[in-house]
Every structure is written in C-alpha cells, then in structure tokens.
C-alpha positions in Angstrom: 73.8 127.7 110.7 71.9 130.2 112.9 68.7 129.4 114.6 65.6 130.4 112.8 62.0 130.8 113.9 59.7 129.9 111.0 56.1 131.0 111.0 54.0 128.6 109.0 50.6 129.8 107.9 48.4 126.9 106.5 45.0 125.3 106.3 43.1 123.9 109.2 41.8 121.3 106.7 43.9 118.7 104.9 42.9 119.9 101.4 41.8 117.8 98.4 45.3 116.4 97.6 47.4 114.1 99.8 50.5 115.9 98.6 49.5 118.9 100.7 49.7 117.0 103.9 52.8 115.2 102.8 54.5 118.6 102.2 53.3 119.9 105.5 54.7 116.9 107.3 58.0 117.3 105.5 58.2 121.0 106.4 57.7 120.2 110.1 60.4 117.5 110.0 62.9 119.8 108.2 62.4 122.6 110.7 63.2 120.1 113.5 66.2 118.7 111.7 67.7 122.2 111.6 66.9 122.8 115.3 64.8 125.7 114.3 61.5 126.7 116.0 58.1 126.3 114.5 55.7 129.1 115.1 52.1 128.3 113.9 48.4 128.6 114.7 48.3 126.0 117.4 45.7 123.8 115.8 45.9 120.0 115.8 43.8 119.5 112.6 44.4 119.8 108.9 47.8 121.0 107.6 48.4 122.8 110.9 48.2 119.6 112.8 50.4 117.8 110.3 53.2 120.3 110.4 53.1 120.5 114.2 53.0 116.8 114.9 55.9 116.1 112.5 58.0 118.9 114.0 57.3 117.7 117.5 58.0 114.1 116.7 61.4 115.1 115.2 62.2 117.2 118.4 61.5 120.8 117.2 60.8 123.7 119.5 57.1 124.5 118.9 55.3 127.8 119.6 51.5 127.9 119.0 49.2 130.8 119.0 45.4 130.4 118.9 42.5 132.7 119.6 40.1 131.6 122.3 37.2 131.2 119.9 39.1 128.6 117.9 40.3 126.4 120.7 37.6 123.8 120.1 37.1 124.2 116.4 40.8 123.9 115.6 41.5 121.5 118.5 44.1 123.6 120.3 47.3 121.6 120.6 48.2 122.2 124.2 51.2 119.9 124.3 53.4 122.4 122.5 56.5 123.8 124.2 54.8 127.2 124.1 51.0 127.6 123.8 49.4 131.1 123.8 45.7 131.8 123.7 44.8 135.3 122.3 41.5 137.2 122.3 41.4 137.9 118.6 42.5 136.7 115.2 44.5 139.9 114.7 46.3 139.4 117.9 47.1 135.8 116.9 48.8 137.0 113.6 50.7 139.8 115.5 52.1 137.4 118.1 53.0 134.8 115.4 54.7 137.5 113.3 56.6 139.0 116.2 58.0 135.6 117.2 59.4 134.6 113.8 62.3 135.4 111.4 60.6 134.0 108.2 57.1 133.3 107.0 56.1 130.2 105.0 52.6 129.9 103.6 51.4 126.4 102.8 48.1 125.7 101.0 45.1 127.0 103.0 41.9 128.8 102.8 40.6 132.3 103.6 42.6 132.5 106.9 45.9 131.6 105.1 45.1 134.2 102.5 44.4 136.8 105.2 47.7 136.0 106.9 49.6 136.2 103.7 48.1 139.5 102.6 48.7 141.0 106.1 52.4 140.2 106.2 52.8 141.2 102.5 51.1 144.5 103.2 53.4 145.1 106.2 56.4 144.4 104.0 55.0 146.7 101.3 54.8 149.5 103.9 58.4 148.9 105.0 57.4 147.5 108.4 59.6 144.4 108.0 62.0 142.6 105.7 61.3 139.0 106.7 61.3 136.5 103.9 57.8 135.5 102.8 57.6 132.2 100.9 54.7 130.5 99.2 55.1 126.7 99.0 53.3 126.2 95.7 52.6 122.4 96.1 51.2 121.2 92.8 50.7 124.8 91.6 48.2 125.6 94.5 49.2 129.2 94.7 49.3 130.0 90.9 45.9 131.7 90.9 47.1 133.9 93.8 50.3 134.7 91.9 48.2 135.6 88.9 46.0 137.9 91.0 49.0 139.7 92.5 50.4 140.2 88.9 46.9 141.5 87.8 46.9 144.0 90.7 50.3 145.3 89.5 49.3 145.2 85.8 46.2 147.2 86.6 48.2 149.9 88.4 47.1 149.2 92.0 50.5 148.3 93.2 54.1 148.9 92.1 56.0 146.1 90.5 58.2 146.0 93.6 55.3 144.2 95.3 56.3 141.1 93.4 59.8 141.2 95.0 58.4 141.0 98.5 57.6 137.3 98.4 59.0 134.2 96.7 57.2 131.2 95.3 58.9 127.8 95.6 57.4 124.6 94.2 59.1 122.0 96.5 60.0 121.6 100.1 63.6 121.2 99.1 63.5 124.5 97.3 61.8 126.1 100.3 64.6 125.0 102.7 67.3 126.2 100.2 65.9 129.7 100.6 65.4 129.4 104.4 68.9 128.0 104.9 70.2 131.1 103.1 68.1 133.3 105.4 69.5 131.5 108.4 73.1 132.2 107.3 72.5 136.0 107.3 
C-alpha cells in the first residue's frame, strides 16, 4: 500500500459526545498503523489534540500547521515531527492542503466548516481531485449534507457537487475509502 498524507480538519473542542473524541483517537491510530502521515492544524486541544496524540503514540509522521494568533489559544503542539507557524488562517489551510493526498473532516465548528467549504470549492472549480471525506460520527454532518442538497435543489450548484465529497459513518468505512485511495 502506498504512503498517504491525510489532512484532518476537526474541532479544537471535544464536542458534546464522547464518541467524537473516541473516533478522532481511532483515526490517529489508524493513520499511524498504515505508516501514513497526519497533516492537521497543530493544536493540542479538542479533537485536534486527540487525533494528533493518538497518531504520535502509535508512531505516525505528524505535520502540524498553525497560525501565529492561535499558538496560545489552540496550545500549539510543538513536539510534532514537522511544525509550521503561518501568518494567517488562509495560509494555514493552503499549507495543509498542499501537503496532503486526502482530506478528512471530523466533527468541528465554524473553522472546520470553513475548511470543508474551501476544499470543496477548489474541487468544484477543478483545482484538485483529492478525496474529501466527512466522518459522520453519530450523524453529526447530516445537517450539512442537507444544506448542500438544498443548495443543489435550489439551483445554486450543479448536482455534480454532491460527487465531490463522500460521507462515511464509521472510522472503519473511512479507512476502506482511504485504503482504496492509497492503492491508486
């Protein structure tokens, strides 16, 4: 199986359900077990911290990118194999995107939504063909999926938009898709 760099966008908070952190921890561990690289927002709190700590503990290559203004707020995890500080949020997203082969979006807030919509828009414009996967732990992303369907139904996007991302409900299903991507 080929090596893969997986960008994980996720919350800097743990969320309301313990299953979110359990899934984030499992994602980090699975990335490490495949000897893939984790690319993420370099925070050591919330789901970001959970995915990074589990990936590190299992021996993964870790690549974190954080804007200077979030170093304290998100507790920048400086013990990563590669730790980059950017000037802006946009630069953070760009560096993360440029250093990955696939994008996984775990539950998160406005920042995770921003990250998802940016890479989705880039795909819609034909700027990339990287897999974009929403890990729909306990149906977390169903309102987002409904919104994207509404955008299509109301004529503001072509139905092809729905083919630019996949929704998976379990970590096992997520890694089935990523394993296939790694084989290409």
